[in-house]
All heavy atoms as a GROMACS GRO file, in nm:
protein
  582
    1MET      N    1   2.998   6.732  -1.113
    1MET     CA    2   2.854   6.730  -1.133
    1MET      C    3   2.789   6.765  -0.999
    1MET      O    4   2.814   6.701  -0.898
    1MET     CB    5   2.812   6.592  -1.183
    1MET     CG    6   2.668   6.565  -1.175
    1MET     SD    7   2.609   6.406  -1.243
    1MET     CE    8   2.750   6.310  -1.277
    2THR      N    9   2.704   6.867  -1.001
    2THR     CA   10   2.633   6.909  -0.881
    2THR      C   11   2.484   6.901  -0.907
    2THR      O   12   2.432   6.966  -0.997
    2THR     CB   13   2.670   7.054  -0.843
    2THR    OG1   14   2.811   7.062  -0.826
    2THR    CG2   15   2.601   7.095  -0.716
    3VAL      N   16   2.415   6.821  -0.827
    3VAL     CA   17   2.270   6.804  -0.842
    3VAL      C   18   2.200   6.908  -0.756
    3VAL      O   19   2.233   6.926  -0.639
    3VAL     CB   20   2.228   6.662  -0.800
    3VAL    CG1   21   2.077   6.647  -0.806
    3VAL    CG2   22   2.296   6.558  -0.887
    4ASP      N   23   2.104   6.977  -0.814
    4ASP     CA   24   2.020   7.070  -0.740
    4ASP      C   25   1.904   6.989  -0.682
    4ASP      O   26   1.802   6.968  -0.749
    4ASP     CB   27   1.970   7.181  -0.832
    4ASP     CG   28   1.893   7.290  -0.758
    4ASP    OD1   29   1.828   7.257  -0.656
    4ASP    OD2   30   1.897   7.405  -0.804
    5GLU      N   31   1.920   6.942  -0.561
    5GLU     CA   32   1.822   6.852  -0.499
    5GLU      C   33   1.684   6.916  -0.485
    5GLU      O   34   1.582   6.849  -0.502
    5GLU     CB   35   1.872   6.805  -0.361
    5GLU     CG   36   1.995   6.717  -0.366
    5GLU     CD   37   1.971   6.581  -0.429
    5GLU    OE1   38   1.856   6.536  -0.439
    5GLU    OE2   39   2.071   6.519  -0.469
    6LYS      N   40   1.682   7.046  -0.459
    6LYS     CA   41   1.553   7.115  -0.444
    6LYS      C   42   1.476   7.114  -0.576
    6LYS      O   43   1.357   7.082  -0.580
    6LYS     CB   44   1.575   7.258  -0.395
    6LYS     CG   45   1.446   7.332  -0.368
    6LYS     CD   46   1.471   7.472  -0.313
    6LYS     CE   47   1.341   7.544  -0.292
    6LYS     NZ   48   1.361   7.681  -0.246
    7GLN      N   49   1.544   7.149  -0.685
    7GLN     CA   50   1.479   7.149  -0.816
    7GLN      C   51   1.441   7.008  -0.860
    7GLN      O   52   1.337   6.988  -0.921
    7GLN     CB   53   1.567   7.214  -0.921
    7GLN     CG   54   1.568   7.364  -0.915
    7GLN     CD   55   1.637   7.425  -1.034
    7GLN    OE1   56   1.732   7.368  -1.089
    7GLN    NE2   57   1.591   7.541  -1.078
    8LEU      N   58   1.526   6.911  -0.827
    8LEU     CA   59   1.496   6.772  -0.862
    8LEU      C   60   1.371   6.725  -0.788
    8LEU      O   61   1.284   6.662  -0.847
    8LEU     CB   62   1.615   6.681  -0.827
    8LEU     CG   63   1.601   6.534  -0.864
    8LEU    CD1   64   1.573   6.515  -1.013
    8LEU    CD2   65   1.726   6.457  -0.822
    9ASP      N   66   1.359   6.762  -0.663
    9ASP     CA   67   1.240   6.726  -0.586
    9ASP      C   68   1.116   6.793  -0.644
    9ASP      O   69   1.010   6.731  -0.653
    9ASP     CB   70   1.259   6.764  -0.439
    9ASP     CG   71   1.146   6.713  -0.352
    9ASP    OD1   72   1.114   6.592  -0.360
    9ASP    OD2   73   1.088   6.794  -0.276
   10GLN      N   74   1.129   6.918  -0.687
   10GLN     CA   75   1.015   6.989  -0.747
   10GLN      C   76   0.972   6.922  -0.877
   10GLN      O   77   0.853   6.908  -0.904
   10GLN     CB   78   1.050   7.136  -0.771
   10GLN     CG   79   1.059   7.216  -0.645
   10GLN     CD   80   1.109   7.358  -0.668
   10GLN    OE1   81   1.165   7.389  -0.772
   10GLN    NE2   82   1.090   7.443  -0.569
   11LEU      N   83   1.070   6.881  -0.957
   11LEU     CA   84   1.039   6.812  -1.082
   11LEU      C   85   0.970   6.679  -1.054
   11LEU      O   86   0.873   6.643  -1.120
   11LEU     CB   87   1.166   6.793  -1.164
   11LEU     CG   88   1.149   6.739  -1.306
   11LEU    CD1   89   1.049   6.820  -1.386
   11LEU    CD2   90   1.283   6.738  -1.376
   12ARG      N   91   1.019   6.608  -0.953
   12ARG     CA   92   0.956   6.481  -0.916
   12ARG      C   93   0.810   6.503  -0.873
   12ARG      O   94   0.721   6.426  -0.910
   12ARG     CB   95   1.033   6.414  -0.802
   12ARG     CG   96   1.158   6.343  -0.848
   12ARG     CD   97   1.222   6.266  -0.735
   12ARG     NE   98   1.322   6.175  -0.787
   12ARG     CZ   99   1.448   6.172  -0.746
   12ARG    NH1  100   1.489   6.254  -0.652
   12ARG    NH2  101   1.532   6.086  -0.800
   13GLN      N  102   0.786   6.607  -0.796
   13GLN     CA  103   0.650   6.636  -0.750
   13GLN      C  104   0.559   6.672  -0.867
   13GLN      O  105   0.443   6.632  -0.871
   13GLN     CB  106   0.652   6.749  -0.647
   13GLN     CG  107   0.709   6.707  -0.514
   13GLN     CD  108   0.715   6.821  -0.414
   13GLN    OE1  109   0.641   6.918  -0.426
   13GLN    NE2  110   0.803   6.811  -0.317
   14THR      N  111   0.612   6.748  -0.962
   14THR     CA  112   0.534   6.786  -1.080
   14THR      C  113   0.494   6.661  -1.159
   14THR      O  114   0.378   6.647  -1.199
   14THR     CB  115   0.616   6.882  -1.169
   14THR    OG1  116   0.646   6.999  -1.094
   14THR    CG2  117   0.538   6.919  -1.294
   15LEU      N  118   0.588   6.571  -1.180
   15LEU     CA  119   0.558   6.448  -1.253
   15LEU      C  120   0.464   6.358  -1.174
   15LEU      O  121   0.376   6.293  -1.231
   15LEU     CB  122   0.688   6.374  -1.286
   15LEU     CG  123   0.772   6.437  -1.396
   15LEU    CD1  124   0.911   6.375  -1.400
   15LEU    CD2  125   0.704   6.424  -1.530
   16GLN      N  126   0.482   6.357  -1.043
   16GLN     CA  127   0.397   6.275  -0.956
   16GLN      C  128   0.250   6.317  -0.965
   16GLN      O  129   0.160   6.234  -0.957
   16GLN     CB  130   0.445   6.289  -0.812
   16GLN     CG  131   0.431   6.165  -0.729
   16GLN     CD  132   0.507   6.179  -0.598
   16GLN    OE1  133   0.527   6.289  -0.546
   16GLN    NE2  134   0.549   6.067  -0.545
   17ALA      N  135   0.226   6.445  -0.989
   17ALA     CA  136   0.089   6.495  -1.001
   17ALA      C  137   0.018   6.432  -1.121
   17ALA      O  138  -0.104   6.421  -1.122
   17ALA     CB  139   0.090   6.647  -1.015
   18ASP      N  140   0.096   6.389  -1.222
   18ASP     CA  141   0.040   6.322  -1.340
   18ASP      C  142   0.062   6.170  -1.333
   18ASP      O  143   0.054   6.102  -1.434
   18ASP     CB  144   0.102   6.378  -1.468
   18ASP     CG  145   0.056   6.520  -1.496
   18ASP    OD1  146  -0.063   6.550  -1.472
   18ASP    OD2  147   0.138   6.600  -1.542
   19ASP      N  148   0.092   6.119  -1.213
   19ASP     CA  149   0.111   5.976  -1.186
   19ASP      C  150   0.234   5.918  -1.255
   19ASP      O  151   0.231   5.808  -1.310
   19ASP     CB  152  -0.015   5.894  -1.220
   19ASP     CG  153  -0.016   5.759  -1.148
   19ASP    OD1  154   0.049   5.747  -1.042
   19ASP    OD2  155  -0.081   5.667  -1.198
   20TYR      N  156   0.344   5.994  -1.252
   20TYR     CA  157   0.472   5.945  -1.301
   20TYR      C  158   0.572   5.944  -1.186
   20TYR      O  159   0.562   6.022  -1.092
   20TYR     CB  160   0.528   6.037  -1.412
   20TYR     CG  161   0.454   6.024  -1.541
   20TYR    CD1  162   0.360   6.119  -1.579
   20TYR    CD2  163   0.478   5.919  -1.627
   20TYR    CE1  164   0.292   6.108  -1.699
   20TYR    CE2  165   0.411   5.906  -1.748
   20TYR     CZ  166   0.318   6.002  -1.782
   20TYR     OH  167   0.250   5.990  -1.901
   21ARG      N  168   0.671   5.856  -1.198
   21ARG     CA  169   0.781   5.851  -1.102
   21ARG      C  170   0.910   5.878  -1.177
   21ARG      O  171   0.931   5.826  -1.288
   21ARG     CB  172   0.787   5.714  -1.034
   21ARG     CG  173   0.893   5.706  -0.924
   21ARG     CD  174   0.899   5.568  -0.861
   21ARG     NE  175   0.977   5.480  -0.949
   21ARG     CZ  176   0.935   5.363  -0.995
   21ARG    NH1  177   0.815   5.317  -0.964
   21ARG    NH2  178   1.012   5.289  -1.074
   22LEU      N  179   0.996   5.959  -1.120
   22LEU     CA  180   1.124   5.995  -1.181
   22LEU      C  181   1.237   5.927  -1.105
   22LEU      O  182   1.255   5.953  -0.986
   22LEU     CB  183   1.142   6.148  -1.179
   22LEU     CG  184   1.275   6.203  -1.230
   22LEU    CD1  185   1.290   6.176  -1.379
   22LEU    CD2  186   1.285   6.351  -1.201
   23ASP      N  187   1.309   5.838  -1.172
   23ASP     CA  188   1.424   5.769  -1.113
   23ASP      C  189   1.550   5.822  -1.179
   23ASP      O  190   1.556   5.832  -1.302
   23ASP     CB  191   1.415   5.618  -1.135
   23ASP     CG  192   1.294   5.556  -1.066
   23ASP    OD1  193   1.249   5.610  -0.964
   23ASP    OD2  194   1.244   5.454  -1.117
   24VAL      N  195   1.651   5.854  -1.098
   24VAL     CA  196   1.776   5.909  -1.150
   24VAL      C  197   1.893   5.830  -1.091
   24VAL      O  198   1.902   5.813  -0.970
   24VAL     CB  199   1.791   6.058  -1.112
   24VAL    CG1  200   1.925   6.112  -1.160
   24VAL    CG2  201   1.677   6.141  -1.168
   25ASP      N  202   1.982   5.785  -1.178
   25ASP     CA  203   2.108   5.722  -1.138
   25ASP      C  204   2.220   5.801  -1.204
   25ASP      O  205   2.221   5.818  -1.326
   25ASP     CB  206   2.115   5.576  -1.182
   25ASP     CG  207   2.019   5.487  -1.104
   25ASP    OD1  208   2.016   5.499  -0.980
   25ASP    OD2  209   1.948   5.407  -1.167
   26LEU      N  210   2.314   5.847  -1.123
   26LEU     CA  211   2.427   5.924  -1.173
   26LEU      C  212   2.553   5.840  -1.169
   26LEU      O  213   2.578   5.769  -1.072
   26LEU     CB  214   2.446   6.050  -1.089
   26LEU     CG  215   2.324   6.143  -1.083
   26LEU    CD1  216   2.346   6.252  -0.980
   26LEU    CD2  217   2.296   6.201  -1.219
   27ALA      N  218   2.630   5.847  -1.277
   27ALA     CA  219   2.757   5.775  -1.284
   27ALA      C  220   2.856   5.861  -1.362
   27ALA      O  221   2.842   5.878  -1.483
   27ALA     CB  222   2.739   5.640  -1.352
   28GLY      N  223   2.951   5.917  -1.292
   28GLY     CA  224   3.048   6.004  -1.357
   28GLY      C  225   2.980   6.127  -1.413
   28GLY      O  226   2.910   6.198  -1.343
   29GLU      N  227   3.000   6.149  -1.542
   29GLU     CA  228   2.940   6.265  -1.608
   29GLU      C  229   2.811   6.230  -1.681
   29GLU      O  230   2.763   6.308  -1.763
   29GLU     CB  231   3.041   6.326  -1.707
   29GLU     CG  232   3.163   6.384  -1.640
   29GLU     CD  233   3.129   6.499  -1.545
   29GLU    OE1  234   3.049   6.587  -1.584
   29GLU    OE2  235   3.182   6.500  -1.433
   30ARG      N  236   2.755   6.112  -1.654
   30ARG     CA  237   2.633   6.067  -1.721
   30ARG      C  238   2.521   6.051  -1.620
   30ARG      O  239   2.545   6.027  -1.503
   30ARG     CB  240   2.656   5.935  -1.794
   30ARG     CG  241   2.760   5.948  -1.906
   30ARG     CD  242   2.746   5.845  -2.013
   30ARG     NE  243   2.620   5.848  -2.086
   30ARG     CZ  244   2.591   5.931  -2.186
   30ARG    NH1  245   2.676   6.024  -2.221
   30ARG    NH2  246   2.477   5.921  -2.251
   31ALA      N  247   2.400   6.062  -1.670
   31ALA     CA  248   2.281   6.041  -1.587
   31ALA      C  249   2.187   5.946  -1.660
   31ALA      O  250   2.159   5.963  -1.778
   31ALA     CB  251   2.211   6.174  -1.561
   32ASP      N  252   2.144   5.844  -1.588
   32ASP     CA  253   2.044   5.751  -1.641
   32ASP      C  254   1.912   5.788  -1.575
   32ASP      O  255   1.898   5.775  -1.454
   32ASP     CB  256   2.084   5.607  -1.608
   32ASP     CG  257   1.987   5.506  -1.665
   32ASP    OD1  258   1.922   5.536  -1.767
   32ASP    OD2  259   1.976   5.396  -1.607
   33VAL      N  260   1.818   5.837  -1.655
   33VAL     CA  261   1.690   5.885  -1.603
   33VAL      C  262   1.579   5.801  -1.662
   33VAL      O  263   1.572   5.780  -1.783
   33VAL     CB  264   1.669   6.034  -1.638
   33VAL    CG1  265   1.534   6.082  -1.589
   33VAL    CG2  266   1.782   6.119  -1.581
   34ARG      N  267   1.493   5.753  -1.574
   34ARG     CA  268   1.379   5.671  -1.617
   34ARG      C  269   1.253   5.735  -1.560
   34ARG      O  270   1.244   5.762  -1.441
   34ARG     CB  271   1.395   5.529  -1.565
   34ARG     CG  272   1.280   5.437  -1.604
   34ARG     CD  273   1.306   5.294  -1.560
   34ARG     NE  274   1.425   5.239  -1.621
   34ARG     CZ  275   1.429   5.176  -1.738
   34ARG    NH1  276   1.319   5.161  -1.808
   34ARG    NH2  277   1.541   5.128  -1.785
   35ILE      N  278   1.156   5.756  -1.649
   35ILE     CA  279   1.026   5.805  -1.606
   35ILE      C  280   0.930   5.688  -1.618
   35ILE      O  281   0.914   5.629  -1.725
   35ILE     CB  282   0.981   5.926  -1.688
   35ILE    CG1  283   1.080   6.041  -1.665
   35ILE    CG2  284   0.838   5.966  -1.651
   35ILE    CD1  285   1.053   6.166  -1.743
   36VAL      N  286   0.871   5.651  -1.505
   36VAL     CA  287   0.784   5.534  -1.496
   36VAL      C  288   0.640   5.582  -1.477
   36VAL      O  289   0.613   5.667  -1.392
   36VAL     CB  290   0.826   5.444  -1.378
   36VAL    CG1  291   0.738   5.322  -1.369
   36VAL    CG2  292   0.973   5.406  -1.391
   37ALA      N  293   0.549   5.525  -1.556
   37ALA     CA  294   0.408   5.564  -1.550
   37ALA      C  295   0.333   5.479  -1.449
   37ALA      O  296   0.352   5.357  -1.443
   37ALA     CB  297   0.344   5.548  -1.687
   38GLY      N  298   0.248   5.544  -1.373
   38GLY     CA  299   0.155   5.475  -1.285
   38GLY      C  300   0.029   5.441  -1.363
   38GLY      O  301   0.016   5.477  -1.481
   39PRO      N  302  -0.066   5.375  -1.299
   39PRO     CA  303  -0.187   5.332  -1.370
   39PRO      C  304  -0.274   5.447  -1.421
   39PRO      O  305  -0.349   5.430  -1.517
   39PRO     CB  306  -0.262   5.247  -1.267
   39PRO     CG  307  -0.207   5.288  -1.135
   39PRO     CD  308  -0.066   5.332  -1.160
   40ASP      N  309  -0.263   5.565  -1.361
   40ASP     CA  310  -0.345   5.679  -1.401
   40ASP      C  311  -0.266   5.784  -1.477
   40ASP      O  312  -0.311   5.899  -1.490
   40ASP     CB  313  -0.411   5.742  -1.278
   40ASP     CG  314  -0.506   5.646  -1.208
   40ASP    OD1  315  -0.576   5.571  -1.278
   40ASP    OD2  316  -0.509   5.646  -1.084
   41ALA      N  317  -0.149   5.749  -1.527
   41ALA     CA  318  -0.063   5.845  -1.596
   41ALA      C  319  -0.124   5.888  -1.730
   41ALA      O  320  -0.187   5.810  -1.799
   41ALA     CB  321   0.074   5.785  -1.620
   42CYS      N  322  -0.101   6.012  -1.762
   42CYS     CA  323  -0.148   6.070  -1.887
   42CYS      C  324  -0.032   6.070  -1.987
   42CYS      O  325   0.063   6.147  -1.970
   42CYS     CB  326  -0.196   6.213  -1.858
   42CYS     SG  327  -0.216   6.316  -2.003
   43GLU      N  328  -0.038   5.984  -2.088
   43GLU     CA  329   0.072   5.970  -2.183
   43GLU      C  330   0.104   6.101  -2.254
   43GLU      O  331   0.219   6.133  -2.281
   43GLU     CB  332   0.040   5.861  -2.285
   43GLU     CG  333   0.156   5.829  -2.376
   43GLU     CD  334   0.127   5.711  -2.467
   43GLU    OE1  335   0.070   5.612  -2.421
   43GLU    OE2  336   0.163   5.722  -2.585
   44GLU      N  337   0.002   6.180  -2.284
   44GLU     CA  338   0.022   6.306  -2.354
   44GLU      C  339   0.081   6.416  -2.264
   44GLU      O  340   0.116   6.523  -2.311
   44GLU     CB  341  -0.111   6.358  -2.412
   44GLU     CG  342  -0.177   6.264  -2.510
   44GLU     CD  343  -0.262   6.158  -2.442
   44GLU    OE1  344  -0.328   6.188  -2.342
   44GLU    OE2  345  -0.261   6.043  -2.488
   45CYS      N  346   0.090   6.390  -2.134
   45CYS     CA  347   0.136   6.493  -2.041
   45CYS      C  348   0.288   6.509  -2.039
   45CYS      O  349   0.337   6.609  -1.989
   45CYS     CB  350   0.086   6.462  -1.899
   45CYS     SG  351  -0.093   6.474  -1.884
   46LEU      N  352   0.362   6.413  -2.093
   46LEU     CA  353   0.507   6.424  -2.095
   46LEU      C  354   0.552   6.509  -2.214
   46LEU      O  355   0.500   6.493  -2.324
   46LEU     CB  356   0.572   6.286  -2.105
   46LEU     CG  357   0.565   6.198  -1.981
   46LEU    CD1  358   0.627   6.062  -2.011
   46LEU    CD2  359   0.634   6.263  -1.863
   47VAL      N  360   0.648   6.597  -2.188
   47VAL     CA  361   0.704   6.678  -2.296
   47VAL      C  362   0.793   6.588  -2.382
   47VAL      O  363   0.835   6.481  -2.338
   47VAL     CB  364   0.784   6.798  -2.240
   47VAL    CG1  365   0.694   6.890  -2.161
   47VAL    CG2  366   0.903   6.752  -2.157
   48PRO      N  367   0.826   6.630  -2.504
   48PRO     CA  368   0.917   6.550  -2.587
   48PRO      C  369   1.051   6.529  -2.515
   48PRO      O  370   1.095   6.614  -2.437
   48PRO     CB  371   0.934   6.635  -2.712
   48PRO     CG  372   0.810   6.719  -2.718
   48PRO     CD  373   0.775   6.746  -2.574
   49LYS      N  374   1.114   6.416  -2.544
   49LYS     CA  375   1.238   6.381  -2.476
   49LYS      C  376   1.346   6.490  -2.483
   49LYS      O  377   1.408   6.518  -2.381
   49LYS     CB  378   1.294   6.249  -2.532
   49LYS     CG  379   1.229   6.127  -2.477
   49LYS     CD  380   1.293   6.006  -2.544
   49LYS     CE  381   1.298   5.891  -2.450
   49LYS     NZ  382   1.366   5.775  -2.509
   50PRO      N  383   1.372   6.550  -2.600
   50PRO     CA  384   1.477   6.653  -2.604
   50PRO      C  385   1.448   6.769  -2.507
   50PRO      O  386   1.540   6.823  -2.444
   50PRO     CB  387   1.478   6.700  -2.749
   50PRO     CG  388   1.423   6.584  -2.826
   50PRO     CD  389   1.319   6.523  -2.734
   51LEU      N  390   1.322   6.806  -2.495
   51LEU     CA  391   1.287   6.913  -2.403
   51LEU      C  392   1.307   6.868  -2.258
   51LEU      O  393   1.360   6.944  -2.175
   51LEU     CB  394   1.142   6.958  -2.425
   51LEU     CG  395   1.090   7.068  -2.334
   51LEU    CD1  396   1.180   7.192  -2.339
   51LEU    CD2  397   0.948   7.105  -2.370
   52MET      N  398   1.271   6.745  -2.226
   52MET     CA  399   1.291   6.693  -2.090
   52MET      C  400   1.440   6.690  -2.057
   52MET      O  401   1.481   6.725  -1.947
   52MET     CB  402   1.228   6.555  -2.076
   52MET     CG  403   1.241   6.496  -1.935
   52MET     SD  404   1.154   6.590  -1.806
   52MET     CE  405   0.985   6.539  -1.837
   53GLN      N  406   1.523   6.650  -2.154
   53GLN     CA  407   1.668   6.648  -2.131
   53GLN      C  408   1.720   6.789  -2.104
   53GLN      O  409   1.805   6.808  -2.017
   53GLN     CB  410   1.740   6.585  -2.250
   53GLN     CG  411   1.719   6.435  -2.258
   53GLN     CD  412   1.767   6.376  -2.387
   53GLN    OE1  413   1.730   6.422  -2.496
   53GLN    NE2  414   1.850   6.273  -2.379
   54GLN      N  415   1.668   6.888  -2.177
   54GLN     CA  416   1.707   7.027  -2.154
   54GLN      C  417   1.665   7.074  -2.015
   54GLN      O  418   1.737   7.150  -1.950
   54GLN     CB  419   1.645   7.119  -2.260
   54GLN     CG  420   1.702   7.103  -2.398
   54GLN     CD  421   1.845   7.153  -2.407
   54GLN    OE1  422   1.885   7.247  -2.340
   54GLN    NE2  423   1.924   7.089  -2.491
   55MET      N  424   1.549   7.028  -1.969
   55MET     CA  425   1.500   7.066  -1.837
   55MET      C  426   1.582   6.999  -1.726
   55MET      O  427   1.610   7.059  -1.623
   55MET     CB  428   1.352   7.028  -1.823
   55MET     CG  429   1.259   7.107  -1.911
   55MET     SD  430   1.092   7.039  -1.920
   55MET     CE  431   1.043   7.033  -1.750
   56LEU      N  432   1.621   6.874  -1.749
   56LEU     CA  433   1.694   6.798  -1.649
   56LEU      C  434   1.841   6.839  -1.637
   56LEU      O  435   1.900   6.830  -1.529
   56LEU     CB  436   1.686   6.649  -1.680
   56LEU     CG  437   1.553   6.581  -1.654
   56LEU    CD1  438   1.548   6.446  -1.724
   56LEU    CD2  439   1.531   6.565  -1.504
   57ALA      N  440   1.902   6.881  -1.747
   57ALA     CA  441   2.046   6.908  -1.751
   57ALA      C  442   2.093   7.003  -1.640
   57ALA      O  443   2.185   6.969  -1.565
   57ALA     CB  444   2.087   6.959  -1.889
   58PRO      N  445   2.034   7.121  -1.624
   58PRO     CA  446   2.083   7.210  -1.519
   58PRO      C  447   2.053   7.156  -1.379
   58PRO      O  448   2.127   7.183  -1.283
   58PRO     CB  449   2.010   7.342  -1.544
   58PRO     CG  450   1.892   7.308  -1.628
   58PRO     CD  451   1.929   7.184  -1.704
   59VAL      N  452   1.948   7.080  -1.365
   59VAL     CA  453   1.911   7.023  -1.235
   59VAL      C  454   2.013   6.915  -1.194
   59VAL      O  455   2.053   6.907  -1.078
   59VAL     CB  456   1.768   6.963  -1.240
   59VAL    CG1  457   1.734   6.890  -1.111
   59VAL    CG2  458   1.666   7.072  -1.270
   60LEU      N  459   2.055   6.835  -1.292
   60LEU     CA  460   2.148   6.726  -1.264
   60LEU      C  461   2.294   6.767  -1.278
   60LEU      O  462   2.385   6.692  -1.240
   60LEU     CB  463   2.119   6.607  -1.356
   60LEU     CG  464   1.978   6.549  -1.345
   60LEU    CD1  465   1.959   6.437  -1.446
   60LEU    CD2  466   1.951   6.500  -1.203
   61GLY      N  467   2.318   6.884  -1.335
   61GLY     CA  468   2.454   6.933  -1.351
   61GLY      C  469   2.532   6.861  -1.459
   61GLY      O  470   2.654   6.845  -1.448
   62VAL      N  471   2.462   6.815  -1.563
   62VAL     CA  472   2.528   6.747  -1.675
   62VAL      C  473   2.480   6.808  -1.806
   62VAL      O  474   2.380   6.878  -1.810
   62VAL     CB  475   2.498   6.594  -1.675
   62VAL    CG1  476   2.552   6.528  -1.550
   62VAL    CG2  477   2.350   6.566  -1.692
   63ASP      N  478   2.551   6.776  -1.912
   63ASP     CA  479   2.511   6.818  -2.046
   63ASP      C  480   2.387   6.738  -2.087
   63ASP      O  481   2.376   6.620  -2.055
   63ASP     CB  482   2.627   6.789  -2.141
   63ASP     CG  483   2.600   6.842  -2.280
   63ASP    OD1  484   2.623   6.962  -2.303
   63ASP    OD2  485   2.556   6.762  -2.364
   64PRO      N  486   2.292   6.800  -2.158
   64PRO     CA  487   2.173   6.727  -2.202
   64PRO      C  488   2.205   6.598  -2.278
   64PRO      O  489   2.136   6.498  -2.264
   64PRO     CB  490   2.099   6.826  -2.292
   64PRO     CG  491   2.145   6.960  -2.247
   64PRO     CD  492   2.287   6.940  -2.201
   65ALA      N  493   2.312   6.600  -2.357
   65ALA     CA  494   2.351   6.481  -2.434
   65ALA      C  495   2.402   6.368  -2.345
   65ALA      O  496   2.411   6.254  -2.389
   65ALA     CB  497   2.456   6.518  -2.537
   66SER      N  498   2.433   6.400  -2.220
   66SER     CA  499   2.482   6.299  -2.125
   66SER      C  500   2.370   6.233  -2.046
   66SER      O  501   2.396   6.155  -1.955
   66SER     CB  502   2.580   6.363  -2.027
   66SER     OG  503   2.692   6.414  -2.096
   67ILE      N  504   2.246   6.265  -2.080
   67ILE     CA  505   2.132   6.208  -2.010
   67ILE      C  506   2.071   6.098  -2.095
   67ILE      O  507   2.023   6.123  -2.206
   67ILE     CB  508   2.026   6.317  -1.979
   67ILE    CG1  509   2.086   6.425  -1.890
   67ILE    CG2  510   1.903   6.254  -1.914
   67ILE    CD1  511   1.996   6.546  -1.868
   68ASP      N  512   2.075   5.977  -2.043
   68ASP     CA  513   2.008   5.864  -2.107
   68ASP      C  514   1.867   5.859  -2.049
   68ASP      O  515   1.849   5.826  -1.931
   68ASP     CB  516   2.083   5.734  -2.078
   68ASP     CG  517   2.225   5.737  -2.133
   68ASP    OD1  518   2.243   5.780  -2.248
   68ASP    OD2  519   2.317   5.697  -2.060
   69LEU      N  520   1.770   5.896  -2.130
   69LEU     CA  521   1.633   5.914  -2.083
   69LEU      C  522   1.543   5.804  -2.138
   69LEU      O  523   1.538   5.780  -2.258
   69LEU     CB  524   1.582   6.052  -2.128
   69LEU     CG  525   1.439   6.090  -2.090
   69LEU    CD1  526   1.419   6.088  -1.938
   69LEU    CD2  527   1.407   6.229  -2.146
   70THR      N  528   1.470   5.739  -2.048
   70THR     CA  529   1.376   5.635  -2.086
   70THR      C  530   1.237   5.678  -2.046
   70THR      O  531   1.212   5.710  -1.929
   70THR     CB  532   1.412   5.501  -2.018
   70THR    OG1  533   1.546   5.466  -2.048
   70THR    CG2  534   1.317   5.390  -2.064
   71TYR      N  535   1.147   5.678  -2.143
   71TYR     CA  536   1.006   5.709  -2.119
   71TYR      C  537   0.926   5.578  -2.112
   71TYR      O  538   0.970   5.476  -2.165
   71TYR     CB  539   0.952   5.794  -2.235
   71TYR     CG  540   0.962   5.943  -2.215
   71TYR    CD1  541   1.037   6.000  -2.114
   71TYR    CD2  542   0.892   6.028  -2.300
   71TYR    CE1  543   1.044   6.137  -2.099
   71TYR    CE2  544   0.898   6.166  -2.285
   71TYR     CZ  545   0.974   6.219  -2.184
   71TYR     OH  546   0.980   6.356  -2.167
   72PRO      N  547   0.808   5.584  -2.052
   72PRO     CA  548   0.725   5.462  -2.043
   72PRO      C  549   0.696   5.399  -2.179
   72PRO      O  550   0.690   5.277  -2.190
   72PRO     CB  551   0.596   5.512  -1.978
   72PRO     CG  552   0.635   5.634  -1.903
   72PRO     CD  553   0.747   5.696  -1.983
   73VAL      N  554   0.681   5.479  -2.283
   73VAL     CA  555   0.650   5.427  -2.416
   73VAL      C  556   0.768   5.356  -2.482
   73VAL      O  557   0.752   5.293  -2.586
   73VAL     CB  558   0.598   5.539  -2.510
   73VAL    CG1  559   0.467   5.595  -2.461
   73VAL    CG2  560   0.702   5.648  -2.526
   74ASP      N  561   0.888   5.366  -2.421
   74ASP     CA  562   1.006   5.302  -2.478
   74ASP      C  563   1.006   5.151  -2.455
   74ASP      O  564   1.090   5.082  -2.511
   74ASP     CB  565   1.134   5.363  -2.417
   74ASP     CG  566   1.151   5.507  -2.457
   74ASP    OD1  567   1.095   5.549  -2.561
   74ASP    OD2  568   1.221   5.580  -2.385
   75GLY      N  569   0.915   5.103  -2.373
   75GLY     CA  570   0.909   4.960  -2.345
   75GLY      C  571   1.011   4.919  -2.242
   75GLY      O  572   1.111   4.986  -2.221
   76HIS      N  573   0.982   4.812  -2.174
   76HIS     CA  574   1.071   4.765  -2.066
   76HIS      C  575   1.102   4.620  -2.083
   76HIS      O  576   1.025   4.542  -2.123
   76HIS     CB  577   1.008   4.788  -1.930
   76HIS     CG  578   0.975   4.933  -1.906
   76HIS    ND1  579   1.068   5.028  -1.885
   76HIS    CD2  580   0.856   4.998  -1.903
   76HIS    CE1  581   1.010   5.145  -1.868
   76HIS    NE2  582   0.880   5.129  -1.879
   0.00000   0.00000   0.00000
């Protein structure tokens, strides 16, 4: 698994512009990704989860199905 740090940073900056934080934990061939909303986050600004997984897969170097993705609306 090879992470494209430059693309990951760009994705983080893009989400940050809408008041989201992107947390990534890698373990083996899996990625645990959590998107956390700030107080000014726009709920409608996030793409559907399957699309986000497709976007993250090449950046994280894993298969989209190997990404466990948590959105703010999933509850904590």
